[in-house]
C-alpha positions as CSV (number, residue, x, y, z in Angstrom):
1,M,-40.9,184.2,-36.7
2,N,-39.6,183.9,-33.0
3,E,-41.5,180.6,-32.8
4,I,-40.0,179.2,-36.1
5,L,-36.4,180.3,-34.6
6,D,-37.3,178.4,-31.4
7,I,-38.2,175.3,-33.3
8,L,-34.9,175.3,-35.4
9,Q,-33.0,175.4,-32.2
10,Q,-34.4,172.1,-31.2
11,E,-32.1,169.1,-31.6
12,W,-34.4,167.1,-34.0
13,A,-34.8,170.4,-36.1
14,V,-31.0,170.8,-36.5
15,R,-30.8,167.1,-37.5
16,A,-33.6,167.5,-39.8
17,L,-32.0,170.4,-41.4
18,I,-28.5,168.9,-41.8
19,A,-30.0,165.7,-43.3
20,S,-32.1,167.7,-45.8
21,S,-29.2,169.8,-46.9
22,M,-27.0,166.9,-47.5
23,V,-29.7,165.3,-49.5
24,G,-30.5,168.4,-51.4
25,L,-26.8,168.9,-52.3
26,M,-26.1,165.2,-53.2
27,C,-29.2,164.7,-55.4
28,G,-28.6,167.8,-57.1
29,V,-25.2,167.1,-58.3
30,L,-25.9,163.4,-59.1
31,G,-29.2,164.1,-60.8
32,C,-27.3,166.2,-63.5
33,F,-25.8,163.0,-65.0
34,I,-29.0,161.0,-64.5
35,V,-31.1,163.6,-66.6
36,L,-28.2,164.1,-69.3
37,R,-28.0,160.5,-69.8
38,N,-31.8,160.3,-70.3
39,M,-32.0,158.0,-67.1
40,S,-34.7,159.7,-65.2
41,L,-37.0,156.7,-65.4
42,I,-34.3,154.4,-64.1
43,G,-33.8,156.8,-61.2
44,D,-37.6,156.4,-60.5
45,A,-37.3,152.6,-60.9
46,L,-34.3,152.4,-58.5
47,S,-35.9,154.6,-55.8
48,H,-38.9,152.2,-55.7
49,A,-37.0,149.0,-56.2
50,I,-35.1,149.2,-52.8
51,L,-38.1,148.3,-50.8
52,P,-37.6,144.6,-50.9
53,G,-34.0,145.2,-49.7
54,V,-35.5,147.1,-46.6
55,V,-37.8,144.1,-46.1
56,F,-35.1,141.3,-46.1
57,A,-32.7,143.4,-44.0
58,F,-35.4,143.9,-41.3
59,M,-36.2,140.1,-41.5
60,I,-32.5,139.4,-41.1
61,V,-31.3,142.0,-38.7
62,G,-34.1,144.0,-37.4
63,Y,-34.5,147.7,-37.3
64,S,-31.0,149.1,-38.5
65,A,-30.0,152.0,-40.5
66,L,-27.0,150.3,-41.6
67,A,-28.8,147.0,-42.4
68,F,-31.5,149.0,-44.4
69,F,-28.6,150.7,-46.3
70,V,-27.0,147.5,-47.2
71,G,-30.2,145.6,-48.2
72,S,-31.4,148.7,-50.3
73,V,-28.0,149.1,-52.1
74,T,-28.1,145.3,-52.9
75,A,-31.8,145.5,-54.2
76,G,-31.0,148.7,-56.2
77,L,-28.0,147.1,-57.9
78,A,-30.0,143.9,-58.5
79,T,-32.6,146.0,-60.2
80,A,-29.8,147.8,-62.4
81,F,-28.4,144.6,-63.6
82,L,-31.9,143.1,-64.3
83,I,-33.1,146.2,-66.3
84,T,-29.8,146.3,-68.4
85,W,-30.0,142.4,-69.1
86,I,-33.5,142.8,-70.3
87,Q,-32.9,145.7,-72.5
88,H,-29.9,143.9,-74.1
89,N,-31.0,140.3,-74.3
90,V,-34.9,140.4,-74.6
91,D,-37.0,142.0,-77.3
92,T,-38.5,144.4,-75.1
93,K,-38.5,148.2,-75.4
94,N,-36.2,149.9,-73.0
95,D,-38.7,152.0,-71.0
96,A,-40.9,149.0,-70.8
97,A,-38.1,147.0,-69.2
98,V,-37.8,149.6,-66.8
99,G,-41.6,149.7,-65.9
100,I,-41.8,145.9,-65.5
101,V,-38.8,145.4,-63.2
102,F,-39.4,148.4,-60.9
103,T,-43.2,147.7,-60.5
104,A,-42.5,144.2,-59.6
105,M,-39.9,145.0,-57.0
106,F,-42.1,147.8,-55.6
107,S,-45.0,145.5,-55.2
108,I,-42.7,142.7,-53.5
109,G,-41.7,145.4,-50.9
110,V,-45.1,146.8,-50.3
111,M,-46.3,143.3,-49.7
112,G,-43.4,142.4,-47.5
113,I,-43.9,145.5,-45.3
114,S,-47.5,144.8,-45.0
115,W,-46.8,141.2,-44.0
116,I,-44.1,142.1,-41.5
117,S,-46.3,144.9,-39.9
118,R,-49.0,142.4,-38.8
119,N,-46.4,140.9,-36.4
120,E,-47.0,142.0,-32.8
121,G,-44.5,144.5,-31.5
122,V,-43.3,145.5,-35.2
123,H,-43.4,149.0,-36.3
124,L,-42.4,149.4,-39.9
125,D,-44.7,152.2,-41.3
126,L,-45.0,152.0,-45.2
127,K,-45.7,155.8,-45.2
128,D,-42.4,156.7,-43.7
129,F,-40.7,154.8,-46.6
130,L,-42.8,156.3,-49.3
131,F,-42.8,159.9,-48.2
132,G,-40.1,160.2,-45.9
133,N,-40.0,161.3,-42.1
134,V,-37.1,163.8,-41.9
135,L,-38.6,165.0,-38.4
136,G,-37.7,161.5,-37.1
137,V,-34.1,161.6,-38.4
138,S,-31.5,160.0,-35.9
139,N,-28.1,160.6,-35.3
140,Q,-27.3,157.2,-37.0
141,D,-29.3,158.3,-40.0
142,L,-27.5,161.6,-39.9
143,V,-24.1,159.9,-40.1
144,L,-25.0,157.6,-42.7
145,T,-26.3,160.4,-44.9
146,S,-23.3,162.5,-44.4
147,V,-21.0,159.6,-45.3
148,V,-22.9,158.7,-48.4
149,G,-23.0,162.3,-49.4
150,I,-19.3,162.9,-49.0
151,Y,-18.5,159.6,-50.9
152,V,-20.7,160.7,-53.8
153,F,-19.1,164.0,-54.1
154,I,-15.6,162.5,-54.1
155,S,-16.6,160.0,-56.7
156,I,-17.9,162.6,-59.0
157,I,-14.8,165.0,-58.5
158,V,-12.3,161.8,-59.2
159,F,-14.5,160.2,-62.0
160,Y,-15.6,163.5,-63.5
161,R,-13.5,163.2,-66.7
162,Q,-14.9,159.6,-67.2
163,L,-18.5,160.8,-66.4
164,F,-18.4,163.7,-68.8
165,V,-16.9,161.8,-71.8
166,T,-19.4,158.8,-71.5
167,T,-22.2,161.0,-71.2
168,F,-21.7,163.3,-74.2
169,Q,-19.2,161.3,-76.3
170,P,-19.7,157.5,-75.8
171,V,-17.8,156.6,-79.0
172,I,-14.8,158.7,-78.1
173,A,-14.9,157.3,-74.5
174,Q,-14.7,153.7,-76.0
175,A,-11.5,154.9,-78.2
176,M,-10.0,156.3,-74.9
177,G,-10.3,152.8,-73.4
178,I,-13.0,154.0,-70.9
179,S,-15.5,151.1,-70.2
180,I,-18.9,152.6,-70.7
181,K,-20.6,149.7,-69.0
182,M,-18.5,150.0,-66.0
183,I,-19.3,153.7,-65.7
184,H,-23.0,153.0,-66.2
185,Y,-23.0,150.5,-63.4
186,F,-20.9,152.8,-61.0
187,L,-23.4,155.6,-61.6
188,M,-26.2,153.1,-60.8
189,L,-24.1,152.4,-57.6
190,L,-24.1,156.1,-56.7
191,L,-27.7,156.6,-57.5
192,S,-28.4,153.5,-55.2
193,F,-26.5,155.2,-52.4
194,A,-28.4,158.5,-53.1
195,V,-31.8,157.0,-52.9
196,V,-31.1,155.2,-49.6
197,A,-29.5,158.2,-48.1
198,S,-32.7,160.2,-49.0
199,L,-35.0,157.4,-47.8
200,Q,-35.7,159.0,-44.4
201,T,-35.8,162.5,-45.7
202,V,-38.1,162.5,-48.7
203,G,-39.0,158.9,-49.4
204,V,-38.6,156.7,-52.3
205,I,-41.4,158.4,-54.4
206,L,-40.3,161.9,-53.8
207,V,-36.4,161.3,-54.1
208,V,-37.0,161.4,-57.9
209,A,-38.0,165.0,-57.6
210,M,-34.8,165.9,-55.8
211,L,-32.8,164.0,-58.4
212,I,-34.5,165.3,-61.6
213,T,-35.9,168.8,-60.8
214,P,-33.1,170.7,-59.7
215,A,-30.8,169.2,-62.4
216,S,-33.6,170.2,-64.9
217,T,-33.5,173.6,-63.3
218,A,-29.8,174.0,-63.8
219,L,-29.8,173.1,-67.4
220,L,-32.1,175.8,-68.0
221,L,-29.9,178.3,-66.5
222,S,-26.5,177.2,-68.0
223,S,-25.1,175.0,-70.7
224,R,-21.7,174.3,-69.1
225,L,-21.5,171.1,-67.2
226,R,-19.4,172.4,-64.4
227,W,-21.8,175.4,-63.7
228,V,-24.8,173.1,-64.1
229,L,-23.4,170.9,-61.3
230,V,-23.0,173.9,-59.1
231,I,-26.4,175.5,-59.8
232,S,-28.0,172.2,-59.4
233,A,-26.6,171.6,-55.9
234,L,-27.7,175.2,-54.9
235,V,-31.1,174.5,-56.2
236,G,-31.2,171.2,-54.3
237,L,-29.8,172.8,-51.1
238,A,-32.5,175.6,-51.5
239,S,-35.4,173.2,-52.1
240,A,-34.6,171.2,-49.1
241,I,-34.2,173.9,-46.9
242,L,-37.1,175.9,-47.9
243,G,-39.4,173.0,-48.2
244,L,-38.5,172.0,-44.6
245,L,-39.3,175.7,-43.2
246,A,-42.6,175.6,-45.4
247,A,-43.4,172.3,-43.7
248,I,-42.9,173.6,-40.3
249,I,-44.7,176.9,-41.0
250,F,-47.8,175.2,-42.7
251,E,-47.6,172.2,-40.6
252,T,-47.4,169.8,-43.5
253,T,-45.3,166.8,-44.6
254,P,-41.6,167.9,-45.1
255,G,-41.0,165.5,-48.0
256,P,-43.6,166.6,-50.3
257,A,-43.0,170.3,-49.4
258,M,-39.4,169.9,-50.6
259,A,-40.6,168.4,-54.0
260,V,-43.2,171.3,-54.3
261,T,-40.4,173.8,-53.6
262,A,-38.1,172.2,-56.2
263,T,-40.9,172.3,-58.7
264,T,-41.5,176.0,-57.8
265,L,-37.9,177.0,-58.4
266,Y,-38.2,175.1,-61.8
267,L,-41.2,176.8,-62.9
268,L,-39.5,180.3,-62.0
269,A,-36.6,179.0,-64.3
270,V,-38.9,178.0,-67.0
271,I,-40.2,181.7,-67.0
272,F,-37.3,183.6,-66.2
273,A,-34.3,181.8,-67.4
274,P,-31.9,184.3,-69.4
275,E,-31.7,182.3,-72.6
276,K,-34.1,179.3,-72.4
277,G,-36.9,181.0,-70.4
278,V,-40.3,181.4,-71.9
279,L,-40.2,185.2,-71.2
280,F,-36.9,185.6,-72.8
281,K,-38.0,183.6,-75.8
282,T,-41.1,185.7,-76.1
283,I,-39.1,188.8,-76.0
284,Q,-36.7,187.5,-78.7
285,R,-39.4,186.6,-80.9
286,R,-41.0,189.9,-80.7
287,R,-37.6,191.5,-81.5
288,I,-37.0,189.3,-84.4
289,R,-40.5,190.0,-85.7
290,R,-39.7,193.7,-85.4
291,R,-36.5,193.5,-86.9
292,V,-37.9,191.6,-89.8
293,Q,-40.7,194.3,-90.2
294,Q,-38.2,197.0,-90.3
295,E,-35.9,195.3,-92.8
296,D,-38.8,194.6,-95.0
297,I,-39.8,198.3,-95.0
298,L,-36.1,199.2,-95.5
299,K,-35.9,196.9,-98.5
300,Q,-39.4,198.1,-100.1
301,A,-38.1,201.8,-99.7
302,Y,-34.9,201.1,-101.4
303,R,-36.8,199.6,-104.3
304,L,-39.3,202.4,-104.6
305,Q,-36.5,204.9,-104.2
306,E,-34.6,203.5,-107.1
307,A,-37.8,204.5,-109.3
308,G,-38.0,208.0,-107.7
309,P,-39.4,209.6,-104.3
310,F,-41.7,207.4,-102.4
311,S,-44.5,208.2,-99.8
312,L,-46.2,206.6,-96.8
313,E,-49.1,205.6,-98.9
314,R,-47.0,203.7,-101.4
315,L,-45.2,201.9,-98.6
316,E,-48.4,201.1,-96.8
317,Q,-49.8,199.7,-99.9
318,Q,-46.9,197.5,-100.9
319,L,-46.4,196.2,-97.4
320,N,-49.9,195.8,-96.2
321,L,-49.2,197.4,-92.9
322,S,-51.2,199.8,-90.8
323,R,-50.2,203.4,-90.7
324,R,-49.3,203.1,-87.0
325,A,-47.0,200.2,-87.4
326,L,-45.4,201.7,-90.4
327,Q,-44.7,205.0,-88.6
328,S,-43.5,203.1,-85.4
329,S,-40.9,201.2,-87.7
330,L,-39.7,204.2,-89.7
331,Q,-39.1,206.0,-86.4
332,S,-36.8,203.1,-85.3
333,L,-35.1,203.3,-88.8
334,R,-34.5,206.9,-88.3
335,R,-32.9,206.4,-84.9
336,R,-30.6,203.9,-86.6
337,G,-29.8,206.5,-89.0
338,W,-31.0,204.5,-92.1
339,V,-34.0,207.0,-92.8
340,S,-33.5,210.6,-93.1
341,K,-35.0,212.8,-90.3
342,Q,-35.8,215.7,-92.6
343,K,-37.6,213.9,-95.3
344,L,-38.8,210.4,-96.2
345,E,-35.7,209.1,-98.1
346,L,-33.1,206.5,-97.2
347,T,-29.4,207.8,-96.1
348,P,-26.6,206.3,-97.7
349,E,-26.2,204.0,-94.6
350,G,-29.8,202.9,-95.2
351,I,-29.0,202.2,-98.8
352,Q,-26.1,200.0,-98.0
353,A,-28.1,198.0,-95.4
354,A,-31.0,197.6,-98.1
355,K,-28.6,196.6,-100.6
356,R,-27.3,193.6,-98.1
357,L,-31.0,192.5,-97.9
358,V,-31.5,192.6,-101.6
359,R,-28.1,190.7,-102.0
360,A,-29.3,188.1,-99.5
361,H,-32.7,187.7,-101.1
362,R,-31.3,187.5,-104.8
363,L,-28.4,185.1,-103.9
364,W,-30.7,182.8,-101.9
365,E,-33.0,182.8,-104.9
366,T,-30.2,181.8,-107.3
367,Y,-29.1,179.0,-105.0
368,L,-32.6,177.5,-104.6
369,A,-32.8,177.7,-108.5
370,D,-29.4,176.6,-109.4
371,R,-28.5,174.0,-106.7
372,I,-32.0,172.8,-105.4
373,G,-33.6,172.9,-108.8
374,L,-36.8,175.0,-107.9
375,K,-38.6,176.9,-110.4
376,A,-38.4,180.7,-110.5
377,E,-42.1,181.0,-109.2
378,Q,-41.4,178.8,-106.3
379,I,-38.2,180.6,-104.8
380,H,-39.4,184.0,-103.8
381,D,-41.5,183.2,-100.6
382,E,-38.6,181.2,-99.2
383,A,-36.0,183.8,-100.1
384,E,-38.2,186.4,-98.3
385,Q,-38.1,184.2,-95.2
386,Y,-34.4,183.4,-95.2
387,E,-32.9,186.8,-96.2
388,H,-33.4,188.0,-92.8
389,H,-31.4,185.1,-91.1
390,L,-28.3,184.6,-93.4
391,T,-25.1,185.9,-91.9
392,D,-22.3,187.7,-94.0
393,E,-20.3,184.4,-93.8
394,I,-23.2,182.2,-95.2
395,L,-23.8,184.9,-98.0
396,D,-20.0,185.0,-98.9
397,E,-20.0,181.2,-99.1
398,V,-23.2,181.0,-101.2
399,D,-21.7,183.8,-103.5
400,R,-18.5,181.7,-104.0
401,V,-20.1,178.4,-104.6
402,L,-22.4,179.8,-107.1
403,G,-19.4,181.4,-108.9
404,F,-20.1,185.0,-107.9
405,P,-23.4,185.3,-110.2
406,V,-24.3,188.8,-111.5
407,L,-28.0,188.1,-112.2
408,D,-30.6,186.2,-110.2
409,P,-33.0,183.7,-111.8
410,H,-35.5,186.6,-112.5
411,G,-32.7,188.7,-114.3
412,S,-32.5,191.3,-111.7
413,P,-28.8,192.3,-110.8
414,I,-27.3,191.1,-107.6
415,P,-25.5,193.7,-105.5
416,T,-22.0,193.1,-104.7
417,K,-20.9,193.1,-101.0
418,L,-20.1,196.2,-99.4
419,G,-16.5,197.1,-99.5
420,L,-16.0,194.8,-102.7
421,P,-15.2,196.1,-106.0
422,G,-18.1,196.2,-108.7
423,R,-16.3,193.6,-110.8
424,P,-14.0,191.6,-108.8
425,L,-11.3,189.4,-110.5
426,S,-12.7,186.3,-108.7
427,R,-16.0,186.4,-110.9
428,L,-13.9,186.0,-114.1
429,S,-13.9,182.3,-115.5
430,A,-10.8,180.6,-117.1
431,G,-10.4,182.0,-120.6
432,Q,-11.8,185.5,-119.8
433,A,-9.6,188.6,-120.4
434,G,-9.8,192.0,-118.8
435,R,-7.7,195.0,-117.5
436,I,-6.7,196.1,-114.0
437,S,-9.0,199.0,-113.1
438,H,-7.5,202.4,-112.1
439,Q,-9.9,202.5,-109.0
440,Q,-9.6,199.7,-106.4
441,A,-11.3,199.0,-103.1
442,N,-8.4,200.6,-101.0
443,E,-4.7,201.7,-101.0
444,Q,-3.7,198.4,-99.7
445,V,-5.1,196.4,-102.7
446,T,-3.3,199.0,-105.2
447,V,0.0,198.2,-103.2
448,R,-0.4,194.5,-103.4
449,L,-0.9,194.7,-107.1
450,W,2.0,197.1,-107.6
451,E,4.2,194.6,-105.8
452,L,3.1,191.8,-108.2
453,G,3.9,194.0,-111.0
454,L,0.1,194.7,-112.1
455,L,-0.2,198.4,-112.8
456,P,-3.6,200.1,-113.6
457,G,-4.7,199.3,-117.1
458,A,-2.5,196.2,-117.4
459,P,-4.2,193.6,-119.8
460,F,-4.5,190.0,-118.5
461,S,-6.3,186.6,-119.1
462,V,-7.4,184.1,-116.7
463,R,-5.3,180.8,-117.2
464,Q,-6.8,179.0,-114.4
465,K,-9.1,179.5,-111.4
466,E,-9.3,177.5,-108.2
467,D,-10.9,178.1,-104.7
468,L,-7.7,179.2,-103.1
469,F,-6.2,181.1,-106.1
470,V,-6.6,182.5,-109.5
471,E,-3.7,182.2,-112.1
472,I,-3.6,184.9,-114.8
473,D,-1.2,185.6,-117.8
474,T,-0.1,189.2,-118.1
475,D,2.7,190.5,-120.4
476,G,4.0,187.0,-121.1
477,K,4.4,185.9,-117.5
478,A,2.0,183.8,-115.2
479,L,1.0,185.1,-111.9
480,K,-1.0,183.3,-109.1
481,L,-3.1,185.7,-106.9
482,P,-4.7,184.3,-103.6
483,G,-8.3,184.0,-103.7
484,S,-9.0,186.6,-101.0
485,L,-7.0,189.1,-103.0
486,A,-8.9,188.2,-106.3
487,E,-12.2,189.1,-104.6
488,L,-10.7,192.7,-103.9
489,V,-9.2,193.5,-107.2
490,N,-11.4,195.6,-109.5
491,V,-11.2,194.8,-113.0
492,E,-12.5,196.0,-116.4
493,E,-13.3,194.5,-119.6
494,G,-10.4,193.9,-121.9
């Protein structure tokens, strides 16, 4: 450890650490928009296509970081224009156009560097351009990287709104008067700057890892763009610093070490991300399977209990479960208060939960038969699957669309929703008659009816029924009841 601290105190190590940190932050932030726009391959293309710019800059000016920067950016922008022109004007696949242009440009650059390196007194190492040489960062390189990094950060902050809209809603962006093409080319300019600034640190090949991997890691950890940008920047920073330290400790090449570190952080996110990670999804799937199994047991116990007392043997036979799995699920149902702890029977809460499942199953069967047109023998298996995933809001909408059916396609009664009357006014059709029941769902409903002049036992007939209201005739006058109230009013046959 003392040896590492001594190394980090040396001037070249400080320069390398600052340059790596700037590259990690800059590539992390910029890479988010590259990944979200599905432009990862273009980033790879630009990183390779800058080599001809380096060659021509060296031929004109000589070895100069500023000349390399200007030449590389020019080559990058030329590549971006050429790729876009081919994609819009030539009958060639988009990814093929990217591959054609960047391989040609990269080949020209490699050939140029090989040709220049034959001249006496010229030291232009292709390996340094491909994989970087962060340990050889000069003060001029450090200043250039810092200026480019600051420019990229300021640009993203100033044009955040335009980048956000054109990334997620290009049609709305056009309606707002934002030029999608100009934002695209501006992003290509920033990408060219980032690639050139990363040239000395990780090289043209590995800069793609610093652009794509931190952004992909951040997208696994958050779905909000602002947080994605922050997380991606921090992951890029950590990848650069930890990769540089690993290169010093293991005496290996810093650029590849940074790329491997970024990939390691990505794999950790793949496994442990709170919502999108493999471990989280595995736990969720197991929880869902366990919940579905418990609900199947609850529903089957309810059906058996309707016919009388039931036993473990009957449940085991009906569900085709092992005794151990059945007892484990019953124990969980007891903890939830759905199965009695004293004997094998459902509690009132368990009966209500089972009725909800039966309602979901039979409503979905009715929907499949009436609206999809499936036969009665085709609907059971699908209803068995979806009954566990239908929310109360969806069930209420299905019930309303179907006209509040009483029986399913097999002739079995459909339980009413918990808290709703047994025969709500909303289920009556135009022309049907009835009486206001003496027993309502709650006192609030009774008060509302009293305010409307509808007393218990009052006869009525349905004149008109719409989604938002039900109009009835009672005692020679017409009344309009809101649909929400009609669902709560309990009626009797007239």
